[in-house]
N, C-alpha and C positions, 0 to 999 in steps of 0.2 A: 399392712402389710410391714414387717419390722427392719429397719436401716442394720446393715451389715458393719458393724467399725471393722477395720484395718488394723488398727494398733490400739495397745492400751494407753500409751502417751497421748498429750493434747497437743495441738498444735500452738504456734505460739499465740493466736488469739484465743485462745481457752476452748476451742472448739474440738470434737473429734473427728478424726479423718475417715471417711466412710469407705467403704471397697471400691465402690464407682470412682469417688475421685482419685484413691491412691493408683485405680490402674489408669486412669484418664492420664494421670501424670506420666506414667511409665509409657504409654503411646508416645507422648509429645517429646520425650526424650529420645525414644527411637526413631522420630523424625530429625530430632538434632542431629544423631549420631549420622542418619542417611546423607544428611547435607554434608558432614564433615570428613566423614570416611565411606563416600558411596561404592568404593571397590570390594569393601569389605560387606558393609551391611546390604546390599542389592542383590547378594546369591540367598540370604538367609532373611530377606524381608517378610515375606509372607509367613515363613513359619514362626518367627520372633513375634509378628503383631498375636497369632494365634497364640503361643506360649505365653506373653504378656495378658491375654486376656483371661486365659484359665489359669494361670498359674498359683492364683490366691482363692479361687472358687471354694475351696475346702475348709476356709473360715465361714463358713456358712453354720459349719456345726455349732449345736449348742452349747456344749463346753467350751469350744472356743470362745464363744461371744461372752460366756459367762467370766472365761480367764480374764477377758480386758475390760471386764467392768462396765459390759451394756448390761445392766442389769434389768433394762426393760424389754429383754429381746423376746421375742415369742417364734416358734415353740419354745417355753420352757419347760424341757423333760428333762428326766437323767439320761445321761449320754457318755460314755466312755470318751477319756481325753484321748484323742489321736492326733496324729501329726496332719497339718491341713495341706502340706504339698501333695501328700499321695493318695488323702482323700478329695482332692482336685481332681481328682482321674475317673471318677466317678459320675462326674456332674457335666460331662461333654460329648456329643455326638460324634463319635469317630470318623463314621463315613461321610458327614457333611465337612469335619474337618479335611476329610483327603480331597473333597469336592473344590473348597474353596482354595488350598493351599496348590492343588495339582498335582500332590504327592499318590504315586502309584506302588512305590515299592513299601513293603511291609517294614522294610528296615528304617526306611527315613521316617516310618511314621511312628516306630519305637524309639527313635532320636528324639523326636519333638516331645512325646509323652514322657519321657524321659527326663528333658530338661524341667517340664512343669514338676514330677515328684520330686526332684532331688534338688530344687533350687535351694532348698534348705536341708542339711543333712543331719540326721541325729543318730544315735548309738543303736537304737534299735531298731533301723530300718532293714539290716539283715536279716531278721527274724520276720519283718512283715513281709518281705519279699519273697521269704521261703515257705511263707505261709504257716507260721509259728507262732505269730503274734496273738493272744487272745483277744486281748482288748479293740484292736483293728478288727478281728474278727465279728467279735461281739456288736461295733459300732456299724457294721456294714448288715449285719443279720437284723438289727433293730430297724435300719431303713429298709430294708428289704420287705419285711413285716407290717411294717406300720405303713399303710397307705397314704393315711391323712398327715403322718411326718413328713413323708417323703413328699408331697405336694405342697405342704406350707415353705420348707425349704427350698425348693424348685420356684414358689412364688416370688419367696426373698430375693433369690438370684435373678431372675427377671426383671423385677421391679429395679433393681442395682443398676441394671442394664438396657431399660426400654428404651433410650435414645441410642446405643451401641448397635452398628451394624453387623454385630456380631451374637445379638441377642438369640438369634434364631439356632446358634450352636448348643444352645444348654438344655441338655438331655440328661435324664438318669440312665446310666447304662446297666441293665440288668445283668447282662450277659458276664459281666466284668465282677459286677457285686455277686453273683452268684460262685462264680469261682473262688473270691477271696475267703466268702462265707464257709466254704468246703475246702480250706485249706491250700488249692491249686498255687502252685508256684507261678508268681507273677512275673517272671522273665519271659514269658510269650507276649507281656505288653510291652514290658521295658527293658532296658541295657543297664544293670547295676553298674555305677560307674565305679566304685571305689572297692576294697577289698581284693586281698589277691584270691579270696575262694571264687571269687566270681571273675576272675581271668579269663577262663574259657569261654563265657558270653562275649566277651572283648575282642577275643581272637579272630573271631570271624570278620569285625568290619575291616574291611579295605582301607586306604591312606584317605581316600576322599573322604569316605564317611566318618571315620575318627577327627578331621578337621572338622565336619559339620557339626558333629556331635560336641565338640572341644568349644566352637562357636556360638552356638544355638546357646546351649547352657551358660555358657561363660556372658556373653552378652546380656542374657536374662539375669543375672546374676548381678551384674554392675549396674545396669537398670535400675532392677528392684533395691539395691543397696542406698543407690544416689538419692531416687525419689523419696525413698524413705527420709533420709537425711533433709532434703530442704523442702521437703513439706513441714517436718516438724520445727525447723527452723524459720521456717517462713521466708525463705531465698528464694530469688528469681535468677539463679546461677544454669549455664547449660551444662551439660554433661560431659562436652567437649569444649573447650576454646579455641579457635583458630589461632594457632602457631603465630610468632607475628614472620613477616615476610624474610625470607632467605636474604635480600639485597639489604633491608633493614639490619640485620643480623652481620653479615659479611662485612658492610661499610664501619660497623663500630669494632668489629676483632681486626680489621686491617688498620685502620687508625691506631689501636692500642699495640700492635706488632711494630708499626713502623716507626713508632720512637723507640722501640730498642734496636730494629734493625740496623739503622742507620744508613739508609739508602740501598742496601743488600735486597736481592730478591727473598720474598717471604716462602719458606720451601713448602709450607701448608696449602697457598695458592697454586703452587707448582706440582704439586702432587694428584691434588684432589682436578686439578683437568687434564694433566699430563695423562693420569692411569683412567680420568673419568671414573675416580674412586666414589665420586658423591651417590653414584647409584650403582654402587655394589657393596657387597660384604668387604669388610677390609681386618687383616691383622696387620697392626703395625707395632714395628719393633726399634724403638728408639731410645735413647739416653735420657736418662733423667736429666730435668731440666731445659730439653730443647722446644718446647712448645707441642706436646701433644695432645693438651687439655684444648688449647686453640684451634686444634685440627679437629678433633673432635666435635666440638660446638659448629666449626663449619660443616663438617659433615652431616651431622646431625640437624642442622637450620631449616627450616620451612616445614619440617614435620612434626610430630610428637616426637621427643627423645627422653630416654631412660637412662641415665647416668650413673652408674653404680662403683663402689668403691668398696676396701673393706674397713675402713676405720671411719669411727663416726667422725672425729676430728677433722680427719681428710675431706669428708663428705660435707662437714660444715663451711671449710675452706673452699671448695668448688662451687657450695651454694652461693657463697659470697660472689664470686666470680661470674657464676651465670647470671646472678642479676643485674650485673652491671652489662651483659651483652644483650639479655632476652628482654628487660624491661628499659628499654630504651630512653623512655620519656619519665622513668622514675615516677611513675604515675598508675602502669599497671602492673598487676600481681599473674605472670606467666610462668614461673618458677616456683617448684613445689619442694618442700624438705621432707625426706623420709625418712627415720629412724625412732628407735624406741625410745629416745631422749629430745626428738624435734620441738615438741613441746616447751622443754625448758629452754631450748638454745632461742626459740623464737622469743617467749616472754621476757628474756634478757635484752634482747636487740630492742625492744619498744614498750612502751607502757601500755599500749592500745591491743592489749593479747585478747581481753573480750572480744573487738571489733574485728580487725580484718587480719590480724594474725590468726585467728580463731578460724578463720575462712580459711586463710591459705593452708592451715595445718590438715583440715577437715577434707577440703578438694585435692589434697596430695594423698591421703589416704584412701581416697575415693577414686584415683588415678586420672583425675580429671584436669590436671594442669598439663599444660603444653609441652611443658620442661620440668621432669621432676630426678632430684638428687638423690640417690639413696644410698645407704648400705646395702651390700650383696643378699644379707640375710633376708630381706623385705622380698627380693625377688626370685634368688636362686633355687630356694628348697621348693618353689613350685615342680620342678621338675621329679620330684618324690609323690608328685601326682595325690597330695593330700585331699580330703572333702573341701570343695572351694576353689581348688587349682585353676579352675579353667577361667575363673576372672581375671587372673595374669596374665595367663593362657593367648585368651582373647584380645587382651589389650597388646601384648606383643605380638599380635599378628599383623598390626598395623603401625607399629612402632619401629622409632631407631634405638636400639639396646647397645650401650656402651658398657665394655666390661674393662676397667682398669686396675692395676696391681694384681694380675693374677697370680704372680708368686707368692702373695701374702696368705694365700690358702693352703691347707694339709691338701695331702694329694686324694682323700675322697672326696671334700669338697670341688676339686677342680675338676674330678670325676663330674659330678653332678653338673657343674659348669657346662662341660662337653657335650652332657646329656642334652642341657637346654639349647645350646646352641644348635644342634640338631635339630631341636623339635621348632625352635626359632624359624629357621629355614623350611621346614615341610609347612608350617603356617601362612608362610609368606612375609612375615617381620625381616628385618635386617641388622646385621650384628656387627660392630666393631670391638675388636679386641686389641686393646693395645698395651705394652707392658715393654720394660728395660730388657726383659729376658723370657724368653720362652724357650722350655724344654722340645725337644727334638719328637720325642716322644707324643707330648701332647698337640702338636702341631700335626704329626700325621695322623693321629687318630681323629684329627678334626677333618682333615683331608680325605680321610678314608670314609666318614660317615655322610659328608656334604656333596663332597665331589671337588674336584681341583679348579671345575670349571664355574665353581659357585662363591669364588672369593677372589680377592686379590692380596699380594701379599708386598708389604712396603717396608724393607730394611734399610732405617737411616744410617747406621751404623756404616755400611758400605757404601754410601754417598758422603757421608761425614768425613769418613777414614779410609779412603784411597790407599791400597797399599802400596802406591808410587810415591806418596808421600810420608815425611820424615816425622811423624806425631810425637811430639814432647808429651810427658805425664804429667800431671798434678797430684799422683798420687805414688808414693815410696813405701812400700812395703817391706816389714821386717816380721820373722817369725821366731818365737822364744818359747822353748819348754821352762814352765816354772810357774809360782805366782806372779800376779800383777804386781809391780814394782811401783810402791805407793810415792817411796821418796822420790822417784824420776818425776812422777805424775806433778806432785809438787812443786819442783824445781825448775821443771817448765812453764808451772802457771806464774811460777815468780820472777818468770824471763818476760811475762806480760803475754804469753800464751793463752790462747783460749782451747781447754783442752778437754775431750769429749770422752769417756771412758762407758762403755755400755756393755752389761753381762747380760747372762741368760736368763736367769730367775732372780726374783724379787729377793729373796734370802740373799745371793751372794751379791746385790747391788746394796742392800742394806748394809751389810759387812764390809764392804770396800768403803761406802760412803761415810762408815762412822770412823773408821781406821784413818782416811783422808782427813777428815774434820778435825780429830783430834790431834792430828800431826801438824795439820796447816794453822793451827788455832794463833792469832795474834802474829799473822805473817802477811795479813793484808789480802789474802786471796778470797776471793767468793767463790762459795762452794754451795751445789743444790744437787737433788735427787729427785729423780720422777721414774714413777713405777706406777702399774693399773691398781693398786691396791690402797689408794687413798680415796676419801669421799670426793663426791663431786666439787662441791665447795672448795676444798683444799686444794683438788687437781687443777681448777681453773685460775687460783690465785698462783700454783706453781708455775703452770703454762704461761702467763703473763709474765711472770718474774722473768722466766727464761728467754720470750721472746724482745724482753726490755735489754738484756745481758748478752744474749746468742743470736739477734738478729743479722740477717741476711740482707747485704754484703758487711761484714766486716769493715769500720773504718780503718783508715790508715794511720792515724795517728792515734788508736786504742793502745794503749800500753795496761791496763789494770788485768791481773793475774785473773782466771775464770777456769772453773771446773764444773763440770756437768756431769753426774753417775747417773745412769738409765740403765732401763731393760729397752726391749725392742720397741716401747711405745714411741720411741724418736726414728725409727726407721724410713717411716712414711708420712707422719702424722704432721711433725714440725719444721718449717721452714728455719733452720740455725744455719750458722757456718762457722767452722771450727778449723782450728791450726792443726791440730793433732788429735788422730784416736788410737786409744789404747781398748783395746778390745778381746772378749774372749772368741775363740775357734766357734766359729757357726757355718752351716754351709752356702757355698759361695756364693749363691743368690743374696743370701741375707747379709753376706759380708758388702757386697756389691753396693746394698742399700746402704750400709752403714758408712762407707767410706763416701756415699753422695752427700754427707753432712758434713765433709773436709774438704776447706778450700772451695766452697758452694760459690764463692764469689768470683770464680773463674767459671765462665761458660764454655761449651763444647766448641763453639766457633772460634775460641780464643785461645784456645792449644795449638799454642806457636811459640817456636824459639824466644821471640822476642817478649812476647807477652810473661812466659814463665821466668825468664831471665830476671825481669824487674818485678818478680812476685816475691815475697816472704816465705818462701816453702820451704820446710822443715824437711830433713832427709836421716832417717825415714819420718814419713808422719801418719803412717798406718801401722801399729804394732799389736801383733795378734800373741796371745798366749794360749799355751796348752798345758796340760798337765801329764805325766806318765801314770796311769792309772794302777794304783795299788792300796790296799784296803779300801777306807770309804772313799778315797779320794779319785774321779772321776778323769776322763780325756778331758771335758770341760762341765759346768754347771749346765744340770738340763738335756744331758746327753740322755739319750732315750725316751723320758716323755716329752720334753719339749722338740727336740731334733734327732731323725732317725739314724741313728750310727752309723750306716753304710754312706750317708751323707756325708756324715763330721768325717771319716776315716779318708774318703774318696776326695774330698775337698783340701784338706792337708797335705795329701798325696803331691796335687795339681800345684799346690802353691809352691812344695818343695821342688817339683821338677821345674817351675817357672824360675825359680830362684835359682837352680842349678844343680842341687844337692843330690840331687834324683835324674836319672836319664830317662829319656822313652824307652827305653828298652827295660829299666828297672820297674816303669809304671807298667808296660804291658805284661812282663812275668808275675807282677804282683797280681793285677788284676785278672790275670788269666785262670790263676788258682785261686780264686776267692769264691767261685760257684758252690765248690760243696765245704766251703770251710766258715767255721763259726766268726760270729765279728771280732769276737775277742784275739781270735788267732791272727785274722788279718791285721789287727791293729799292733799286734807284736810285731808282726813280721816288718812291718811300716816302719815302726820303730827302731827296732835293729837296725835295717837298711840305713834309717837317717843316722844313728849312731856311726854306723861302720863308714859312712862317708867321711868322716872327720873333717868337718870343715875349717878352712885353715883360718879364718874370720869370724866369732862367734856375733859378730855384729853387720855382718852381711845385710843388706837389704836392696831390692828391686824396683825398678821401675815399672807400672801396672798401667797401661795408658788405656783410654776408652774402650777401644774396639778390642782390647784383648782380654777385655772381661767377660764380653759376650762369647768368647771362643771358650774361654775356661768354663762357662757355665756349660756350654755345649757339651764340653768335652767332662764335664760332671756327671752329667745325666746319659752321656753315651755309654759312660763305663757301667751303670748300674748292670748287674746282671738280673734276667727275669724274673729271679724267685728271692730278688730283694722285698724288704718289706715295704719298701716306700712305693715302689711299681706294682708289687701283688693289691696294695690299699687300692690303688688307682683302677687297675684292671677289674679286680673283683667287684668294686663299687659298680661300673659299667656293666659288667655281667649282669648283676642284680637289675638295675636299672632297665637293661636289654628285655630281661626276664619278665617283666613287667610289674616290677615291684612299687605298692602304693603304700603310703602312710597312712595310718588307720584316724591320723590327728594331725593338726598342723605343727601342734609344737614337737611330737615324734621327729617330722620332716627339718624343724628346726633345729633338733637338737643333732641328727645325724648329720645335718650340712656344717653346724659350727662346732660339734665334738665337744659339747658345753661343759665344762669339768667344774663350774663356779655357780655359786648360789647367793644371793645377795642378804648381809646379815648385818647385824646390829652388836659391837663387842659390851659383855655384859656389864663391862665397868661405866659404861655412858648410859645405860637405861634409865637411871632416873632423870638424867638431862633430858633425854628423848621424852620421857612421862611427861616434862615442864614443858617443853616446846609444844606436845599435843594441846594440851590444857591453852597455852597461848595462841596457838592456832585458830583454836575453836571459838576465841571470842569475836574472831571477826566477824563483817558483815557478810560477806561474799566467801566462801569456800570451793574448791574444786581440787580434782585429783592433782591436776598441773600444779596448782599452788600448794600444794600438799608436797608434792616430790621435789619444788624446787625450794621452798622455804625450811621443810622439816627432815624429810628423808635426804637429802642431798647433803646434810649436815651429818649425818650418823652412818648412813648404809654403806660397805664397802664389800667385795666380791672374796669369797673363801671357797678353797678347793674342796667340792665336795666329796671326793673320794678320800678325805681323812675321816669321814662321818659314816661309812659304809662300810658294815664288817656283815658276813653270812649273809647280804641283802637285805639289810636292815638298816634304816635311816637315824642315826643318832643326835641329830640337831633337831632343835624343838621351834616350832612356829613362835614368833614374837607378838603376835596379836594378843596373847593374853595380858600384856600390859595396860591394855584398855579397859580390863576388868577391875584394875588397881587403882584408878582415877576416879575420885569420887567426883559427885557433881555433875556426871555427864548426861545427858537427854538420851534416850533408848536410839533416837533416829542418830544421834553420831554417834554412837556407841558402834551400832550396826555397820554404820559407813565406813567409819577409822579401821575398824575389824579386819571389814572386807579389803581394804585399800592396803593392809599388811599383811594379806595372805598369799605365802610364798617367800616372807622376809623371817628369816630364824636367830637366834640369839646364838653367840658364839663365844666362848671364854678363852680370848683372845686380847693382848694388848692394841692400844691403838695410839698414836699422836701424831699432829699434824706434819711435825717435820720426819720423822722414818715412814707413816705411813702402819699399816697395819703388820703388826710382829708377825713375819712368814716364816720362822722356825719349824721346819718339819714340813713345810709345803714343796712338794716336789715338781710339780707344773705349773708354771706362771707365765703370765702375759703372752697366751696365745694370740698373734698378730690379727685376727680376723674377729676378736672381741671387742 
């Protein structure tokens, strides 16, 4: 009898993994899951056992064995190359499976067979299911017509599993084989999981059947992928580690919080105990810097926890904080990091990347760590049901999902998150949505979908700022029509102030930075620029310098003038403390985030007359600029591509109402007429009203206390008409998802979630240096994609706006991998490897330098916060 290999690659010891060994490993990991999450696995235990046993039986195919290099395999016959997962269905006794599992319902059997058939999905599966794939039909006919071949294949399988309790389930299914050979639609046996074409097959499933479908398929995928990883690496890791105990984490967090609280009660503990929030889904609305993160850690402690944020830099920061609480002995690895550059971040933290950090990275990718800190784009696109989404959904079914900074996502992404929340609740998982601001329409949609009884809402604004208390403000806002005043910015810096200047696009930020730098020359003022169009290495250097100069809190004795020019990248990712902010107009929730970087040293519980009177607060310390649109001049840079016009116009109107220039009646009248008006008409009417108000003092400013910020943002979204582009994007996306939309590919789901408009590219003027770096890199003893990213790509790659290079549906950028062919003396293996690593990286004819970053002239849409 011939051994059946499970994989082409060898194990760490040089031997090949057999099908029997691989399957045994999966069954062992199923037992581990059963012990860690019995409430989930117990209901699906028997079907999962059978799915694991049968999932790779199709690897008995002669063509598969030749593909993985098993040259001694017998029978050695010409055989069509077919997907092993669907081919597996031909080798199991369906009636005995029903006896073994107790399945009586045909739909439940189809769910089990679907988990087996589709645990790997390929593009040609649709044709196979419809009976249109000629290779698959020829393969099945060959087995049907050649009894010797059929018996030998069956004998090979039985030899692999001779000691298994499931060996008696092995049998060639002639009924299924004849149907496939005749081109009959396979949907009688399986439920096709993807493609909108197959939606009618899925609509007949009730909620319990859908849950069983997702959990059976998803857990099989997780176990299969994890077993392949640990078997190849020779690791003895469990598929799920038990999380550290709640009491251990609680003690660590409380000790940290009490250092800052100075004897005051900890609101996090009060809310968890008072509302019994620990056992519930929670929506938490609280100001920036009030301790939401520690509340989230306490809420999730003791169970599997997945913490999501929109920005990689913010994820890295929370990862560091999580390790302090969830790795209490500094000896265990309980916290995983998950984002596209997690490998680079981890390797910069320690020299031992090939050892422990490699393991931490891979275990996080396999969702096996008790605590995972992740960018949202690693989790949320699963709501678009791309092939393999079940792996994430099955994990969310027993996890606690934390969604932070939801205001940083665009309306389509928010709709996807709302759909995911609905699905998580149906699956039995729990969620904590926490934010400084939450539009009412989002809250109402969540309430409608999951039921008010299935979550509690905690609003810290109401408890921090009760209306009976005279709360002071740390932010004083001034509105100005016109260009940003460069000379005033420099003057404030020369007075020893930390000045933060935030623009909406990279192009505008570069222009303002160059202007300030030229005018502040030789005046002893520190000036810096940050945006998203720097290389990774340059941005790391810039961020380190910023944190040295703008660190929070600002010392009382600091008197050196400093100016930081930035885009939206500073809104949530950097813990900086400025004295004054000059910013372009943006939607109110973005402006509130920007204000959060001003006088950050004053915490919310310190907002009293005594503290503020003793503080060196500029009045105004938030200056918001906008322009009257005419010619090429927009209301603000990025109006349209970056920020919706309707949000910008309404934000400006509400700020002028707060200032006192416009009355509530003015606002109501303006917005009541807006439903049938173009945005330009609405803006013109608003600007006319402002001009007619004839403000007595052009230097008016007004205080904006923390609780009033939340009220303003609520009013902003409440004024949006139902036909506004912002709300249409949100509700249309939800409607599409509710209709059963699925993405054909994971990449497509990611693109929809992030509205990706950028691609990685290398400026043409740097290609010669880039080639030299590749040559030097290949002289090393050990090379890997991670070290290539960290030591080569991170020095050259920047993001460019893809829309500049698309015309008539044609993409005019060229893949940069051709440069590898220009490097002399490369080994063929190295050439192929580097070309593969450069796939999807492009050449761009734009200038770059480490001071300004990529020359952004002509780029319209920059710095989408979720990228």
